[in-house]
KOLTOR-927727 format. One record per atom (N, C-alpha, C): residue number from 0; residue in one letter; atom name; x, z, y. Coordinates in steps of 0.1 Angstrom, whole numbers, plus 5000, padded with zeros to 4 digits. Example, Ala and Ser with C-alpha at 12.3 -4.5 7.8 and 13.67 -1.06 7.14 Angstrom:
nr	rest	atom	px	pz	py
0	A	N	5132	5078	4943
0	A	CA	5123	5078	4955
0	A	C	5132	5078	4967
1	S	N	5128	5071	4978
1	S	CA	5137	5071	4989
1	S	C	5129	5079	5000
This chain:
nr	rest	atom	px	pz	py
0	M	N	4647	4599	9277
0	M	CA	4644	4584	9277
0	M	C	4634	4583	9289
1	T	N	4637	4573	9298
1	T	CA	4628	4568	9308
1	T	C	4620	4557	9305
2	L	N	4609	4554	9309
2	L	CA	4601	4544	9306
2	L	C	4607	4530	9312
3	K	N	4608	4520	9304
3	K	CA	4613	4507	9308
3	K	C	4604	4496	9313
4	M	N	4591	4499	9308
4	M	CA	4581	4489	9313
4	M	C	4567	4498	9311
5	I	N	4557	4495	9322
5	I	CA	4545	4501	9323
5	I	C	4533	4492	9320
6	G	N	4527	4493	9311
6	G	CA	4515	4484	9308
6	G	C	4504	4488	9318
7	A	N	4498	4478	9324
7	A	CA	4486	4482	9333
7	A	C	4474	4475	9327
8	G	N	4474	4467	9317
8	G	CA	4463	4460	9312
8	G	C	4455	4469	9302
9	F	N	4442	4467	9302
9	F	CA	4433	4474	9293
9	F	C	4434	4469	9279
10	G	N	4428	4477	9271
10	G	CA	4427	4474	9256
10	G	C	4421	4460	9254
11	R	N	4424	4453	9244
11	R	CA	4419	4440	9239
11	R	C	4424	4429	9248
12	T	N	4436	4431	9254
12	T	CA	4443	4420	9260
12	T	C	4457	4418	9254
13	G	N	4458	4420	9241
13	G	CA	4470	4418	9234
13	G	C	4479	4429	9233
14	T	N	4474	4441	9235
14	T	CA	4482	4453	9238
14	T	C	4489	4457	9225
15	L	N	4484	4456	9213
15	L	CA	4490	4459	9201
15	L	C	4501	4448	9199
16	S	N	4500	4436	9201
16	S	CA	4510	4426	9200
16	S	C	4521	4429	9210
17	L	N	4519	4434	9222
17	L	CA	4527	4438	9233
17	L	C	4536	4451	9227
18	K	N	4529	4460	9222
18	K	CA	4536	4472	9216
18	K	C	4546	4469	9205
19	L	N	4543	4460	9196
19	L	CA	4553	4455	9187
19	L	C	4564	4447	9193
20	A	N	4561	4439	9203
20	A	CA	4571	4431	9210
20	A	C	4581	4439	9218
21	L	N	4576	4447	9225
21	L	CA	4583	4457	9233
21	L	C	4593	4465	9224
22	E	N	4587	4470	9213
22	E	CA	4595	4479	9204
22	E	C	4607	4471	9199
23	R	N	4604	4457	9196
23	R	CA	4615	4449	9192
23	R	C	4625	4447	9203
24	L	N	4622	4444	9214
24	L	CA	4630	4442	9226
24	L	C	4638	4454	9230
25	L	N	4632	4466	9230
25	L	CA	4638	4478	9236
25	L	C	4644	4486	9225
26	G	N	4640	4484	9213
26	G	CA	4646	4493	9202
26	G	C	4642	4506	9201
27	A	N	4629	4509	9207
27	A	CA	4625	4522	9207
27	A	C	4609	4522	9207
28	P	N	4601	4533	9204
28	P	CA	4587	4532	9203
28	P	C	4580	4528	9216
29	C	N	4569	4522	9215
29	C	CA	4560	4520	9228
29	C	C	4548	4527	9226
30	Y	N	4544	4534	9236
30	Y	CA	4531	4543	9235
30	Y	C	4519	4535	9237
31	H	N	4510	4536	9229
31	H	CA	4496	4528	9228
31	H	C	4487	4537	9223
32	M	N	4473	4536	9225
32	M	CA	4464	4544	9219
32	M	C	4466	4548	9204
33	M	N	4470	4540	9197
33	M	CA	4473	4545	9183
33	M	C	4484	4556	9182
34	E	N	4491	4558	9193
34	E	CA	4500	4570	9192
34	E	C	4492	4583	9196
35	V	N	4481	4583	9201
35	V	CA	4473	4595	9204
35	V	C	4469	4601	9193
36	F	N	4464	4594	9183
36	F	CA	4458	4602	9170
36	F	C	4465	4609	9162
37	P	N	4478	4607	9161
37	P	CA	4486	4616	9154
37	P	C	4492	4627	9161
38	R	N	4489	4628	9175
38	R	CA	4494	4638	9184
38	R	C	4481	4645	9190
39	P	N	4474	4653	9183
39	P	CA	4462	4659	9188
39	P	C	4462	4665	9201
40	A	N	4474	4670	9204
40	A	CA	4476	4678	9218
40	A	C	4473	4668	9229
41	H	N	4477	4654	9228
41	H	CA	4477	4645	9238
41	H	C	4463	4642	9243
42	F	N	4453	4644	9233
42	F	CA	4438	4642	9238
42	F	C	4436	4651	9251
43	G	N	4439	4664	9249
43	G	CA	4438	4673	9261
43	G	C	4445	4668	9273
44	L	N	4457	4666	9271
44	L	CA	4466	4661	9282
44	L	C	4460	4648	9290
45	W	N	4455	4639	9283
45	W	CA	4447	4627	9289
45	W	C	4435	4632	9296
46	T	N	4428	4641	9290
46	T	CA	4416	4646	9296
46	T	C	4419	4652	9309
47	A	N	4429	4660	9309
47	A	CA	4434	4668	9322
47	A	C	4439	4657	9331
48	A	N	4446	4646	9328
48	A	CA	4449	4636	9337
48	A	C	4438	4630	9344
49	A	N	4428	4626	9335
49	A	CA	4417	4619	9340
49	A	C	4408	4629	9350
50	R	N	4409	4642	9349
50	R	CA	4403	4651	9358
50	R	C	4412	4654	9370
51	G	N	4422	4647	9372
51	G	CA	4431	4649	9384
51	G	C	4441	4660	9383
52	Q	N	4442	4666	9371
52	Q	CA	4452	4676	9370
52	Q	C	4466	4671	9367
53	A	N	4477	4679	9370
53	A	CA	4490	4674	9369
53	A	C	4494	4674	9354
54	V	N	4502	4663	9351
54	V	CA	4507	4661	9337
54	V	C	4522	4658	9338
55	D	N	4528	4664	9328
55	D	CA	4543	4661	9328
55	D	C	4544	4649	9320
56	W	N	4547	4638	9327
56	W	CA	4548	4626	9321
56	W	C	4560	4625	9312
57	N	N	4572	4630	9317
57	N	CA	4583	4629	9309
57	N	C	4582	4635	9295
58	A	N	4575	4647	9295
58	A	CA	4572	4653	9282
58	A	C	4563	4646	9272
59	L	N	4553	4640	9280
59	L	CA	4542	4632	9272
59	L	C	4549	4619	9265
60	F	N	4557	4614	9272
60	F	CA	4563	4601	9267
60	F	C	4577	4602	9261
61	D	N	4581	4616	9257
61	D	CA	4593	4618	9252
61	D	C	4596	4610	9240
62	G	N	4606	4601	9239
62	G	CA	4609	4593	9228
62	G	C	4604	4578	9229
63	F	N	4596	4575	9240
63	F	CA	4589	4563	9242
63	F	C	4596	4555	9253
64	A	N	4599	4543	9250
64	A	CA	4605	4534	9260
64	A	C	4597	4525	9269
65	A	N	4583	4525	9265
65	A	CA	4574	4517	9273
65	A	C	4560	4522	9269
66	V	N	4550	4518	9277
66	V	CA	4536	4522	9274
66	V	C	4528	4510	9276
67	V	N	4517	4508	9269
67	V	CA	4508	4497	9270
67	V	C	4494	4503	9265
68	D	N	4483	4497	9269
68	D	CA	4469	4500	9264
68	D	C	4464	4513	9271
69	W	N	4451	4514	9268
69	W	CA	4444	4528	9273
69	W	C	4452	4538	9263
70	P	N	4452	4552	9268
70	P	CA	4449	4556	9281
70	P	C	4459	4554	9291
71	A	N	4472	4551	9288
71	A	CA	4482	4550	9298
71	A	C	4480	4541	9309
72	S	N	4474	4529	9306
72	S	CA	4472	4519	9315
72	S	C	4463	4522	9326
73	A	N	4454	4531	9324
73	A	CA	4446	4535	9335
73	A	C	4452	4544	9345
74	F	N	4464	4549	9342
74	F	CA	4473	4556	9350
74	F	C	4486	4549	9355
75	W	N	4484	4535	9355
75	W	CA	4497	4527	9358
75	W	C	4502	4530	9372
76	A	N	4494	4534	9382
76	A	CA	4499	4536	9394
76	A	C	4507	4549	9395
77	E	N	4502	4560	9389
77	E	CA	4510	4572	9387
77	E	C	4523	4570	9380
78	L	N	4522	4562	9369
78	L	CA	4535	4561	9361
78	L	C	4545	4551	9369
79	A	N	4539	4542	9377
79	A	CA	4549	4535	9385
79	A	C	4556	4543	9395
80	A	N	4549	4552	9402
80	A	CA	4556	4560	9410
80	A	C	4566	4570	9403
81	E	N	4563	4574	9391
81	E	CA	4571	4583	9383
81	E	C	4583	4575	9379
82	Y	N	4582	4563	9375
82	Y	CA	4593	4555	9369
82	Y	C	4594	4542	9378
83	P	N	4602	4544	9389
83	P	CA	4603	4533	9400
83	P	C	4610	4521	9396
84	G	N	4617	4523	9385
84	G	CA	4626	4511	9380
84	G	C	4619	4502	9369
85	A	N	4607	4505	9365
85	A	CA	4601	4500	9354
85	A	C	4591	4489	9360
86	P	N	4592	4476	9353
86	P	CA	4583	4466	9356
86	P	C	4567	4471	9352
87	I	N	4558	4465	9359
87	I	CA	4543	4468	9357
87	I	C	4539	4456	9351
88	L	N	4534	4458	9338
88	L	CA	4530	4446	9330
88	L	C	4514	4446	9330
89	L	N	4508	4436	9337
89	L	CA	4493	4434	9336
89	L	C	4490	4423	9326
90	S	N	4485	4427	9314
90	S	CA	4479	4419	9305
90	S	C	4465	4416	9307
91	T	N	4461	4403	9307
91	T	CA	4448	4401	9308
91	T	C	4443	4389	9298
92	R	N	4430	4387	9300
92	R	CA	4425	4375	9294
92	R	C	4411	4373	9301
93	D	N	4405	4360	9299
93	D	CA	4394	4358	9307
93	D	C	4383	4368	9304
94	S	N	4374	4371	9313
94	S	CA	4365	4382	9314
94	S	C	4356	4379	9302
95	A	N	4350	4368	9298
95	A	CA	4340	4367	9289
95	A	C	4347	4369	9275
96	S	N	4358	4365	9272
96	S	CA	4364	4366	9260
96	S	C	4369	4381	9258
97	W	N	4373	4387	9269
97	W	CA	4377	4401	9267
97	W	C	4365	4410	9263
98	W	N	4352	4407	9271
98	W	CA	4341	4415	9267
98	W	C	4338	4412	9253
99	K	N	4337	4399	9247
99	K	CA	4332	4397	9234
99	K	C	4341	4404	9225
100	S	N	4355	4405	9228
100	S	CA	4363	4412	9218
100	S	C	4362	4427	9219
101	A	N	4362	4432	9233
101	A	CA	4361	4447	9234
101	A	C	4347	4452	9229
102	S	N	4337	4444	9231
102	S	CA	4323	4451	9227
102	S	C	4322	4451	9211
103	A	N	4329	4442	9206
103	A	CA	4328	4440	9191
103	A	C	4338	4450	9184
104	T	N	4347	4456	9191
104	T	CA	4357	4464	9185
104	T	C	4357	4479	9191
105	I	N	4363	4481	9201
105	I	CA	4365	4494	9207
105	I	C	4352	4500	9211
106	F	N	4344	4493	9218
106	F	CA	4332	4498	9223
106	F	C	4323	4500	9212
107	D	N	4321	4489	9204
107	D	CA	4313	4493	9191
107	D	C	4317	4505	9182
108	R	N	4328	4507	9182
108	R	CA	4335	4517	9173
108	R	C	4331	4531	9180
109	S	N	4329	4531	9193
109	S	CA	4328	4544	9200
109	S	C	4313	4548	9198
110	R	N	4304	4540	9193
110	R	CA	4290	4543	9191
110	R	C	4289	4554	9180
111	T	N	4300	4554	9172
111	T	CA	4299	4565	9161
111	T	C	4305	4578	9167
112	A	N	4300	4590	9165
112	A	CA	4305	4601	9171
112	A	C	4320	4605	9168
113	P	N	4328	4604	9176
113	P	CA	4342	4607	9174
113	P	C	4344	4623	9175
114	A	N	4355	4628	9171
114	A	CA	4357	4641	9172
114	A	C	4357	4647	9185
115	P	N	4352	4659	9189
115	P	CA	4351	4664	9202
115	P	C	4362	4660	9212
116	P	N	4375	4664	9207
116	P	CA	4385	4661	9217
116	P	C	4387	4647	9221
117	M	N	4385	4637	9212
117	M	CA	4386	4624	9216
117	M	C	4374	4618	9224
118	R	N	4362	4625	9221
118	R	CA	4350	4621	9229
118	R	C	4352	4626	9242
119	E	N	4356	4637	9245
119	E	CA	4360	4644	9259
119	E	C	4369	4635	9266
120	M	N	4379	4632	9259
120	M	CA	4390	4623	9265
120	M	C	4384	4610	9270
121	L	N	4376	4603	9260
121	L	CA	4370	4591	9264
121	L	C	4361	4591	9276
122	D	N	4352	4601	9274
122	D	CA	4343	4603	9286
122	D	C	4349	4606	9300
123	A	N	4360	4614	9300
123	A	CA	4368	4616	9312
123	A	C	4375	4605	9317
124	L	N	4382	4597	9308
124	L	CA	4389	4585	9312
124	L	C	4380	4574	9316
125	F	N	4370	4571	9309
125	F	CA	4362	4559	9312
125	F	C	4354	4563	9326
126	G	N	4350	4576	9326
126	G	CA	4342	4580	9339
126	G	C	4350	4579	9351
127	A	N	4363	4583	9350
127	A	CA	4371	4582	9362
127	A	C	4379	4570	9365
128	R	N	4382	4562	9354
128	R	CA	4391	4551	9356
128	R	C	4386	4538	9351
129	F	N	4373	4539	9346
129	F	CA	4367	4525	9341
129	F	C	4352	4525	9344
130	T	N	4345	4527	9334
130	T	CA	4330	4529	9336
130	T	C	4324	4536	9324
131	L	N	4313	4543	9324
131	L	CA	4307	4550	9313
131	L	C	4297	4540	9307
132	A	N	4295	4530	9314
132	A	CA	4284	4519	9309
132	A	C	4291	4510	9301
133	I	N	4299	4513	9290
133	I	CA	4308	4503	9282
133	I	C	4299	4494	9273
134	H	N	4286	4498	9272
134	H	CA	4278	4488	9265
134	H	C	4270	4479	9272
135	D	N	4272	4480	9285
135	D	CA	4266	4471	9295
135	D	C	4275	4460	9299
136	R	N	4272	4447	9296
136	R	CA	4282	4436	9297
136	R	C	4285	4435	9310
137	E	N	4276	4434	9321
137	E	CA	4279	4432	9335
137	E	C	4288	4443	9340
138	Q	N	4284	4455	9337
138	Q	CA	4291	4467	9343
138	Q	C	4304	4467	9338
139	A	N	4306	4466	9324
139	A	CA	4320	4467	9318
139	A	C	4328	4455	9324
140	I	N	4324	4443	9325
140	I	CA	4331	4432	9330
140	I	C	4336	4434	9345
141	A	N	4326	4441	9352
141	A	CA	4329	4443	9367
141	A	C	4341	4454	9367
142	A	N	4339	4465	9359
142	A	CA	4350	4474	9359
142	A	C	4363	4468	9354
143	Y	N	4363	4460	9346
143	Y	CA	4376	4452	9339
143	Y	C	4381	4445	9351
144	E	N	4373	4436	9358
144	E	CA	4378	4428	9369
144	E	C	4383	4436	9381
145	R	N	4375	4447	9383
145	R	CA	4379	4455	9395
145	R	C	4393	4461	9392
146	H	N	4396	4467	9381
146	H	CA	4409	4472	9377
146	H	C	4420	4461	9378
147	N	N	4418	4450	9372
147	N	CA	4427	4438	9374
147	N	C	4432	4434	9389
148	A	N	4420	4433	9397
148	A	CA	4422	4430	9410
148	A	C	4429	4441	9418
149	H	N	4427	4454	9414
149	H	CA	4434	4465	9420
149	H	C	4449	4464	9418
150	V	N	4452	4462	9406
150	V	CA	4466	4461	9401
150	V	C	4474	4450	9409
151	R	N	4467	4438	9410
151	R	CA	4472	4427	9417
151	R	C	4474	4429	9431
152	A	N	4465	4437	9438
152	A	CA	4466	4439	9452
152	A	C	4475	4451	9455
153	T	N	4478	4459	9446
153	T	CA	4486	4472	9451
153	T	C	4499	4474	9443
154	A	N	4501	4467	9432
154	A	CA	4514	4467	9427
154	A	C	4524	4459	9434
155	P	N	4537	4467	9436
155	P	CA	4547	4460	9442
155	P	C	4550	4444	9437
156	R	N	4550	4435	9445
156	R	CA	4551	4421	9440
156	R	C	4564	4420	9431
157	D	N	4575	4425	9435
157	D	CA	4587	4424	9428
157	D	C	4587	4432	9414
158	R	N	4576	4440	9412
158	R	CA	4577	4446	9400
158	R	C	4565	4441	9390
159	L	N	4556	4433	9395
159	L	CA	4545	4429	9388
159	L	C	4546	4418	9379
160	V	N	4544	4419	9366
160	V	CA	4546	4409	9356
160	V	C	4532	4406	9350
161	E	N	4526	4394	9351
161	E	CA	4514	4389	9345
161	E	C	4517	4383	9331
162	W	N	4508	4387	9322
162	W	CA	4510	4382	9309
162	W	C	4496	4381	9302
163	R	N	4494	4369	9296
163	R	CA	4482	4366	9288
163	R	C	4485	4363	9274
164	P	N	4477	4366	9263
164	P	CA	4481	4362	9250
164	P	C	4484	4348	9249
165	G	N	4493	4345	9243
165	G	CA	4499	4331	9243
165	G	C	4511	4329	9251
166	D	N	4515	4338	9260
166	D	CA	4525	4336	9269
166	D	C	4538	4340	9261
167	G	N	4537	4347	9250
167	G	CA	4549	4351	9243
167	G	C	4560	4359	9249
168	W	N	4573	4357	9244
168	W	CA	4583	4365	9248
168	W	C	4587	4364	9263
169	A	N	4588	4352	9268
169	A	CA	4594	4348	9280
169	A	C	4592	4357	9292
170	P	N	4579	4360	9296
170	P	CA	4577	4370	9309
170	P	C	4583	4383	9305
171	L	N	4582	4389	9294
171	L	CA	4587	4401	9291
171	L	C	4604	4401	9292
172	C	N	4609	4391	9286
172	C	CA	4623	4391	9285
172	C	C	4629	4389	9298
173	K	N	4623	4381	9307
173	K	CA	4628	4378	9321
173	K	C	4626	4391	9329
174	A	N	4614	4398	9328
174	A	CA	4613	4410	9335
174	A	C	4623	4421	9331
175	L	N	4627	4422	9318
175	L	CA	4636	4432	9313
175	L	C	4650	4426	9313
176	A	N	4653	4414	9317
176	A	CA	4666	4410	9316
176	A	C	4673	4409	9303
177	L	N	4664	4404	9293
177	L	CA	4669	4405	9279
177	L	C	4667	4391	9274
178	P	N	4675	4388	9263
178	P	CA	4675	4373	9257
178	P	C	4661	4372	9250
179	V	N	4656	4361	9249
179	V	CA	4644	4357	9242
179	V	C	4648	4359	9226
180	P	N	4641	4367	9217
180	P	CA	4644	4367	9204
180	P	C	4642	4354	9197
181	D	N	4650	4351	9186
181	D	CA	4649	4337	9180
181	D	C	4639	4341	9167
182	E	N	4627	4344	9171
182	E	CA	4616	4348	9161
182	E	C	4603	4346	9167
183	P	N	4592	4344	9160
183	P	CA	4580	4343	9164
183	P	C	4575	4356	9171
184	F	N	4567	4353	9182
184	F	CA	4560	4365	9189
184	F	C	4550	4373	9180
185	P	N	4550	4385	9180
185	P	CA	4540	4392	9169
185	P	C	4525	4391	9175
186	H	N	4518	4382	9171
186	H	CA	4504	4381	9174
186	H	C	4495	4388	9163
187	V	N	4490	4401	9167
187	V	CA	4482	4408	9157
187	V	C	4470	4413	9162
188	N	N	4462	4420	9155
188	N	CA	4449	4427	9159
188	N	C	4438	4418	9165
189	T	N	4436	4408	9157
189	T	CA	4424	4401	9161
189	T	C	4411	4409	9159
190	T	N	4400	4405	9162
190	T	CA	4387	4411	9161
190	T	C	4386	4415	9146
191	D	N	4386	4406	9138
191	D	CA	4385	4408	9123
191	D	C	4394	4417	9118
192	E	N	4408	4416	9122
192	E	CA	4418	4427	9117
192	E	C	4414	4440	9121
193	F	N	4409	4441	9135
193	F	CA	4406	4456	9140
193	F	C	4395	4461	9132
194	R	N	4385	4453	9129
194	R	CA	4373	4458	9122
194	R	C	4377	4463	9108
195	A	N	4385	4454	9101
195	A	CA	4389	4457	9089
195	A	C	4398	4470	9089
196	R	N	4406	4471	9098
196	R	CA	4416	4483	9098
196	R	C	4409	4497	9101
197	V	N	4398	4497	9110
197	V	CA	4393	4509	9114
197	V	C	4383	4515	9105
198	V	N	4378	4506	9095
198	V	CA	4367	4513	9087
198	V	C	4371	4526	9081
199	G	N	4364	4537	9085
199	G	CA	4368	4550	9080
199	G	C	4378	4557	9087
200	G	N	4385	4550	9098
200	G	CA	4395	4556	9106
200	G	C	4393	4556	9120
201	P	N	4402	4560	9128
201	P	CA	4401	4561	9143
201	P	C	4401	4548	9150
202	P	N	4394	4545	9161
202	P	CA	4395	4533	9167
202	P	C	4408	4529	9174
203	G	N	4413	4517	9171
203	G	CA	4425	4513	9178
203	G	C	4423	4502	9187
204	H	N	4433	4495	9191
204	H	CA	4432	4485	9202
204	H	C	4439	4472	9199
């Protein structure tokens, strides 16, 4: 199975909602950070990728029709080259609200000591593709904005799809040449829902 959409947006930009929406549209799983936890070997693969080592993307994404969220979104350019027919989906929200959400969820959750493979992956990923200063508002927002600007400046214009929470089905369906479902778009994973879900469990997005 080849990837039919490549998410370039970072976590807390509606990526879990996008995961559910793309699964509905494509009829197959969408890779998201949540998919890493039940696959311990993937921690090492993403760590290797962040360190510049070669990764077999087809093997990593076997069975998946799309990718969104960290860690895959940090490698959107490599994936766009590997899957030249897939639209590039940049999900965003305004910087201040993104920081408020990310700092209260995924960044706050990372303060607790994750298992070594996950910590190693996050350190390698954030160090190479984001920033290690995730608890510094100015530096985190600068890294977020830098990433989004880079996607907009370098992604092929005919493949780039911009999406913000609230845009719903239409941009996705247009890019995939699919009809708009006659059902509500799945809006999930608010800050409160995230915090309730991850108590005692791994961090999600």
